[in-house]
N, C-alpha and C positions, 0 to 999 in steps of 0.2 A: 453555440455555442459551438466550441469549435472540435474537432473530428477527435481530435481524443479526449476530451470531455466525454463525446458521443460515448467513444469505442470502452474506455475506459467505465463508463457505467454501463453499458452491453456483456463486459463480462464482468460485471460482479453482479445484473438478474444471469448471469448463464450460473456461475459460480453459484449462488442461490438454487436455482434449476436444479443442477446434479445434485444439492446438499437432499431439496426435496422428493425427487425421485429417489435415493437412492431408501431416503424413511420411506418409496409402496411399493419397493421391493421386494417381495422374497429370497432371489437368490443372493447367498454373500457373496462371491462373485458380485455381480452384478453391485450390490454394498460401498463393496470395494475400488473396485476404479469410477464408480459414480463419487463413492470420499477425494481419493485418488484426484477427480478430475475440478469440484470444488474447491479444494484444498488449492492447487496451482490457479487456477482463477482467481482465484479471493485473495491470494497475495498477485497474481499480476495488476488486477483491475484497483490496489495500493497505491504498485508503483503507477500507473498512468497517472492517477490523481496526481498523484508527488510531482511526477514531469510535469505536470498542466501546470498544475500551481508555480513551479519553480520560470516555466517558460514568459509565464507575468513578469521575471522581472530581470530579463534578457538582456534585455537594451534602457533600463528601468537605474539609476546610480541611489535608491534608494536603503541597497546594501550594497557594501563594497564589493570590487572584485571578487574577492579573494572567497565567504561569503557566497556569491554568482558560479563562481565555481567549484566551486562541494555542490550545490543547485542544483548545475545543468551539469555537470560530474565528465568536466573539466581543465585539466593542467590546468597554472596560473604561471606564465614564466614572464621576465623582464627583456623585450625588444626596446633599444634601443631609449634606457629610458623610462618606458610605462609597462604597466603591467598590463600582457596582454594573457590571455584564450591560448594557449597549447594547440595539445591529442588530448583522445580522453583520454579519461582517471573514474573511473566507479569507484563510485559514493555510497558508501553503508546505507541503508535505506532506513536503518534506524537513528544514523547523526543526518540525515535530512529535514526525517522528519520534527526530531531534536531544536535543530536549528532554525525550523520553519517556524514554530513553535513559540519557543526560546527567543526569539529576534520582535515575532512581530509581539508578544508579550507585557516586552518587556521583563524577565519575570527569567529564575536559571529553570530548565524543565523539570517537569516530578514525576521523576519515573516509579514515582509507588498508586498508581494510575496500574487502580484493576484490570480496563483494558492495555496499557504498557506489557503488565505482565500478561497477559494473556499473547498480544500479534510477535513475542520474543519466544514462544510457545508455538504459535503458529510455525513465525520461520522456522524454529530447530526442526520443528517434523517436519515444514517443504524442503532441506537442505537432508534428511538422511533419506527422502524419497530420489532428490537430486543426485545427492553422492553416495548412496546406496553402500555402504560394508557389509551389512547383515540384515536381513527383514525386519520392515518395521511398519509394525500393525497403527494405521487409520486409525481409529476409534468416531464415531456417529457427537461423544463429545471433545473431541479434539476439533471438529471443524464448525460444530456449531459457533464452540469457542473462536475459532477462526476467523472463521465469518462474525461476531458481535464483534472482533479489537478488527479489525478491515473498516467495519459503520465506523466504531467511535473513534478510529486515528482518523478516518478521510476526517469530519465532526468535527476534533477536535483541531485538525488541522484550516480552516474553513474558521473555525469563531477565531480561531487568536489571527490571521491572514483575513481574513472577509470579514468579519466582525456577520459570523451568519451563519446554520446551525447548515450541513447538506441535506439539498432537498432529499436527499434517499431514505433521509435518518429513519422516517416516518411508519416504510416500509417494515425494513427491521429485517426479518428472515424472511419474509415474505414478496420470492417471485412476481413478476408481473409478468414472466411466456409461460406459455403454452406446451411446449414437443413436452 
């Protein structure tokens, strides 16, 4: 297992553990901090898993250089008549997920899936914390929904690309960590 795979799994386990800790404490301040940590780590874990999948296609030609550019977050430019990677070009996480699933299922991405709606909500909640313009309360339901969306989203990508389920799917929201 590559380092990014292990690290992404670790982030997901930490996110789940912070969610558990939020539900174990009676402190309102503790709950809020644990919910924030869980939400951030869950979406970081998702991004790590998507980055890992994307690197599997870095040097392969089964997807176009433009698709690889989007997945690897690199600009694609023409140099001496050849398309080559250029500088960093940030791609939306949602676009990368949709591309992977649509490309490897040979079907348009189905945005009506429940996990997709939950993921969009999780990204909005995270963005309200990253770019605060007012006070934003993150609830237990928000974080539970985000964790479920991340796990189900990774599973959907794994099924599309690797034709197998995400191994951590069976543990659902239960962390292996005990800190």
